[in-house]
N, C-alpha and C positions, 0 to 999 in steps of 0.2 A: 742459466742453464742452457747448455747447447745440446740439442737433440740430433742424433745421428739420423741422416736420412736412409731411409731403407730403399734398397735397389728392387726396383719392381722387375719382376720376371715377366719375360715376353710371353704373351698369351699366343698360344699355337693351336692349330687344329690338326691332330692326327688323322690323316685319311686312311691309312691302312685298313683299320677295322671296318670302316665303311664300305670300302671296295670290296672286302672279304664277305660281307653280309650280302652286298650286290650280286656277287658272283655265287654264292650260295643260293640265293633266291633264283637267279637265272638257271642254274643246275637243277633245283627242286622243280621249277616248272616244266623245264625241259624233259625230265623224266617222268613228271606226273600226268602230262598230256596224253590223252587217249585219242588215238588216231581212229578216225571214223572208216568203217571198213563196209563197204555197200555190198549187200547180198545180192546175188543174181539168181534168177530161176534157171534150173537146167532143163531147158525145154530144146528139143530137137525140131526146128522149124523146116518144113519141106521147101523145096525149091519151087519157085512159082513158074517157072519156064519148063521144068523137066516133064518127064513121062509120068502119067498118072500110074500110081502103085497098083499092083495086082491086089484086089480085095481078097482077103483070107476070111474064111469061115469063123474063126476064132478070135475076132477083135471086138472092141466095143467103141461105138460110135455115138457121141453126145453132141445133138443139135441145140443150138440157143437161137430162139427167133427174135425178131426185132423188139416184140413187146416182153422179152425176159423168160418165156415159157421154154422149157426142156423136153427132149424126147431122147429116149436111150435106145439104140438100134432101131430107130423107126416108130418106136411105141412112145406116144406122148404121155408126159405123166399128168396125174390128176391135178396137182398143184406145183407151184414153184418153190415150194418149201425146201430147206435144206437137208432135212432128215428124209424127205421122200425121194430126193436126188440120191443121197447117199446109199439108202436101201435099194435103189434101183441099179447103181453102179455095182455094189457089193454082190447083189444077184447075178448081173451078168459078167462079173469077174469070176464068180464061182471059187473063190479062195486063191485063186491065181494072181501073183504079183507081176509077172512079166508079160502080160497080154498086151498087145498093141492097142493104145488107147487114141482115138482121134476126137479132135474138138472141132466141130464145124459151127461156126457162129455167122450170124447175118452181119453185114458192115454196119448196120445201124443199131446192133444189141449194145446195151450198156456194158462199159468195161467190168463193173461189178459182177455182172451175170457170167461173164466169162472167167474172172477171177475165182468166183465161187465154185465153178465146175472144176477148175485145176485144183483149188484148195481140197475140194471134197475126193478128188481122185488121189491126191496125196495122202489124205486121212485114211483111204481104203488100202493105199499101199501100192497103188499104180506106179510103176517106174518108167515105162516107155509112153510118153505123151508127145502127140503131135498135133499141130495146128494146120488144119485143111485150109488152103488157099485155092484160088483159081487163077488161071493164066490170064494176064491182063490183055484187053482187046486191042489189037493192032491196028495202026490207022492208016 
């Protein structure tokens, strides 16, 4: 008995579906990627070499000492608690949101103390925040 030899089909790998899947994944990751958007504080920094501004009577000045103690308009606060600072700034603002706000911090004050003052001022609704600097000494 003579058996007929079967023809063997040539095995091929179709690359089209694989390429389609890779392109779809590429498009998915390109669309789904979230781009980081860095937030920036909107603070008006005064020029260090300019003329000193004329002091107005309706301003708020918060001073931060080297040890992290606060003073609002020259009056030291009883403690450095956030609630005490908020109450003092709210009382000095007297409900006004556009009152000029000056932040004077010691050069060795902690960054957290300064950020706390700016954060509390924002919570109270102060919109005009300026950081007080001094003119550098000329050699």
